[in-house]
N, C-alpha and C positions, 0 to 999 in steps of 0.2 A: 481424437482425432479433429479426424476426417468434421465431428461432432462439432469439436469444436471455432474451425476454421472454418462451416458455413452460421454456426451463433454469428463470428468476430465480421461479420461481411453485413450480418443483419444488421448487426446495435451500429454498425457504419451508415448505416443508407438511414437511420434514425433523424426525425426534424428533430433540433435542439436549442434552433434560437432564431429567436426572433427580434429584432429592434421595435419592432412598429407596440412589443406589450410596456404597460403606460406599469401595471399598476407595482407596488419598491413596498416589498417587507422588507421590515426592520433584524436583519441579525445578529445575532450574541456568537463571535468572529473564539473560539474556544485553544489554548496555547497554553498545555506544560509544560517550561522548558527547565534542568536540569546541566548546569556548565557547560551555557550556551557564546558567552565572550564574543565567538568569533565569530554563531552566524545572525542573530538572534536581533540584532541593529537591520541586517542583509533582509529581516523576514517581516521585519517593521517596517522600514522603506516598498517593500512590493507591498504590504496591505497603503500605504497610503498613496501610491502610486489610480488603486483601483477609481477607475471609471462610471463613480458609484456610489452618490451624495452622502459623504461624513458623514453627515444627519442617517443616518441608517442607519450604523452600524455602531457599533465599539467589541471591542478587544481584549477579550480578561487574558491575560495573562498570568499563572498559580509556580511558581516557584516552591521543586523541590529540592528544598535546603539545596540551593546551589552553590559552590565550595571554589567560588571562582567572582570575577567583580557585573555580572550578568546582571546581577536586578540591579548597581552603583550606571549602567548601564543604561537601561532603560529609563529610571527616574531621572538622566540630562536625557535622553530620547524623549521624556511627558514632557521635557520643560520645551523644548521649542519644538515639538506636535503637533500640526492640529483632533488629531487619531483621537479617540476619544476612550481615553484605555486606564481601567482597572489593573492594580495589579496583585495582586496576592499571594502567602505564602500558604503551605503545610507548615503545621504546626508536631503534632503527634507522629500522622501517618507519614509513609510518604511510601511513592514511588509516582509511575506514568494514571490510572484509573482512578489513585485517589482526589491527581492532584487534576483529571478531567472534573472531576465528581464536586470539586466545590467547584467548579470555573460553573459548569450549571445549577448549582444553587444558586449562584450569584450572580446567575445570566438574567440579563430585564427582556430578555428580546423571543420572540417564540420560536423562533427555527435556531437554532445550532449549527456552524459553519467549525470544520476542526479541522490545520493541518500542521507541521511540527515542524514549532521551533531554528531544525538548521533545515526548513522549507518558502523558497521564493516560490511568490500565485504569484499567476496572470493577470492583465489589469481589469478580464474580464470577469474572474475567478465570480468578482458576488451577483455581480449579473442574472448567469449562468444561475449562480443556486438559487435567483428570485423568481425568474423565471421557472424552472422547476419544482417553485412549491407553490405556486398558484393552481389551482385548479382547474381538473382539465378531463370535461367529457364527469364525473367522478371515478375517474382518480387520482387520487389521494396518491402523491409521495410522501411514504413515511421519511423516506433513506435517498438519498440519495450520493451514488459510488462519480469517483470523476478519475481520469489516467491518472500518473505517475511517471514520472522520467529521471535521468540519473542528468545536471550540472554537464556542462560539456568541459571536460579539469585536466587537467595536464598530468601526467602521467608519466612515473620512470617506472613505475611498470606493467606496461603492453599485455602480457598474458591477463593478469586479473585486474584491467581495467576491462576488455575483450567477454574473461567470461565472466566478470560480475551485468553484463551489459547486455549480453542473447538469456542469462541466469532468466535477469530481471524480466526482458522484454517476453520470456513463458508463462515468466505470473501474468503478469498482465493481460496476453496471450489468454486464461487459462479464465483470466475474469471476470471478462467485456465477451469471450468467443461462450463460455452459460448463460451470463446474463443474461446477450441476444437470443442466446434457448428458451429468454426466461424461467431459467437456472444459479442462480445469485447465487456464486458459493463462496466470497472470495472478496475480500476490498483492500482497502491503506487504508491507513489512518491520517495520512499525512494530506490528503484528498476526502473529506466524506464531510456532507454534513442532514440532517435531520430535527425531529422536529419538539420540543422539546416533552413534551404533553405523551407524543409516544418511544420517551425513554422512560418516563418516570412509569410511561403503566407495565413496561416492563424489568420494574425494580431496579434501574438500572444495569450499573458493567457489574459483570457476571463475579463472580465467589470464589472459581480459584488464588494461588496465592502464584498467577504468574509474575513476571514482569513488563511484555504484550501484552498485547488480544486484547484488548477493548477495541479495538477494528471491529474482530471477525467472529468474538463472540458474543457480541452483541448482536453483527449480524443475525444468527442463531438464534438472537430474542423473539430480533422482527421479523420476521422469518413463518416461527413459533407459533407465532400471535396473527399468520396471515396477515403483517402489513406491506404493502405499492413498495419495491423497491428497484427504486428503475437508474441510469445510468448516460452522465453525457461521457460521449469516446465521439470530442473536436482535439481540433489542436491548438482550438485557444483556449482547452482548457486546460492542457496539464501543468503539471508542479513540479514544483522542479527539489529536489533533492540531491544532499551528495553521495559518493562512493567511501569506500572505504579505502584507503591509501594500506593498508600491510595484508600480508595473509595473516597476519594475526585476528587483527581487527573483525577480520572479511570468516574467518573463523567463527571469531565469538559470535557476528548475527547472527548467519547460519544456524547454530548452536540455540542463540535464543527463540529465535522466528519455529522450529523442528521445533522446540520444546512443547510446544500449545499443544501438535498434533496427535495425544491422546488423549491431552480432554476434549479434544468435536465429538459436538450432537448430532449434527446437518448431518442425514446420514446420505445426501447427493456427495458433501462437501468430505466423507471417510473413502467414497466409493472412490470418486477422481485420486483421492490421496493414496488410496491403495493402486488401480492404476499403474500413478505411473508409478511405487518406486514397486512395485512390480514388473513389470514391462524395462527397467534399467537393473536389476538381479536379475535375467533371462538372460540378456543383455549378457554382460557379465558372465553366466553362464554357458553361451553361444560363442564371448571369446574365448576359453575355456577348451568347447569343443573343437573350434579354429585348430589350436595350433594341440589339439595333444590327442587327438581322436582326425587320424585318415579317413575314415570315412563319412564326411556326410560334409565334409568339411563348403563345397560346392551351395545348399543346401544353406548351410549360416549364413555366408556372404549374399545371396538373396534376404530373406529374414533382415540382418543388420539392412542391406540400402532399401528394406524395404519401409522400416518404422523410421531412417533416414529422413529421406527423399518428403514424409508426411509433417514433419516432426522438419524440413527445414523453410515447406508450403506459411507455416504458421509461422514461421520464425522472420521469414523476408517478410508479406506481411502487418505484420511493427513495427517489425523491422526500418520500411518503409514510411508506418504511422511516424514515427515518432521519429524521423527524419534519424537514425541509427545506422543505413542497409553496411556502411563503410569498413562496419566490429563483422559482420558476415566471412567477410577472407577470415576468418576465425574458426571458423563453423566445426570446419572436419577436425580438428582440437578440440574444440568441445566437445562436439557431436560424443570422442570418442574417453574424453578420461569422465561427461559425464554420468556416465552407470557405476565409477568407483565412487563421484563423488556423494548424487545422493546418496546409496548406501553405506554408506561409511558413515555418512552427518543421522543417516537419520537411525543405529545403531550408535553411536553415541552421542550425541543429545538423549539418546535413554543415562545414560551407565557416567556422564560427567556431572560438574560445573560449567558456569561459563559467565562474564563478568560484563555488564551495560553499566556506563557514570557512575563506574568507580567504584559498584558493585559485590556480590557476589553468592549469584543465582544455585540451588539443584533442583531440578524436577523430576 
């Protein structure tokens, strides 16, 4: 965790945006969607507000067999929008990776920027991406990673809300802390961009039958071919996404994310994932030792508080960046139950089904 903290601070210091940059690239924004009638118009409206010429980018939307009125909403929006929108439909195939593949195949430009249909991008999003893909001292970016945070939403479940926030902050901290040490291991498909030619050179997305993983498995392919992976850790580059609103939806989402772990090939990611899982398993054993064994309970408490102090420093840095410090009031509650959550989700993902977008999966 100290290694990740140092990497996070390194990443923050990197100069990421300079207004005097005049070179403008054409960009294809590729978004897969399924049953996103509650979000798709807000997503498109955010793209319409980009401080980047409408003639310099296109929006490629791919419908993954939606069963709501998402398509009708998009068609209505197209009639009054200045955006250059392509609307495509999956036929026989289904799933996010198949949808994105279709969109990239039909993209007209050499830089692919991708987000999710339930996300809202900041006004400088494409400007930042444009600059990052300009050649810089022969260190040509092949893939760009960007920060993702939750939208500000009112919630009836403050504990679930706070737990999600801190859990997600931890993932973002690990992503950019590792990247700051030139060790990319994670990314998030809600804020990612890459060169179309490199995507084709690595033979596109993985063949795993996972509903998600389009982001992290593609990152693995880029790394395996020694492509340059960079990132921008800037508050003006944060893409906002929705939180889940119920415990059931949260559980299904985390099971989906955890189900990918058995497919990992990146040795660094496997190492970090193993360390996280084992450290949380050990914490459960320390809980048992404190409760059941009379001797050495002081040692157990010292071990736990040492671990939690380091975790708090990292979470504080991430919470400060994302303007989420108010959620740190739940740190003690979250840090106590987090080992149970991690161990439980890791085991459950191996043996149970999960649902996503009205479909049932078993990994």
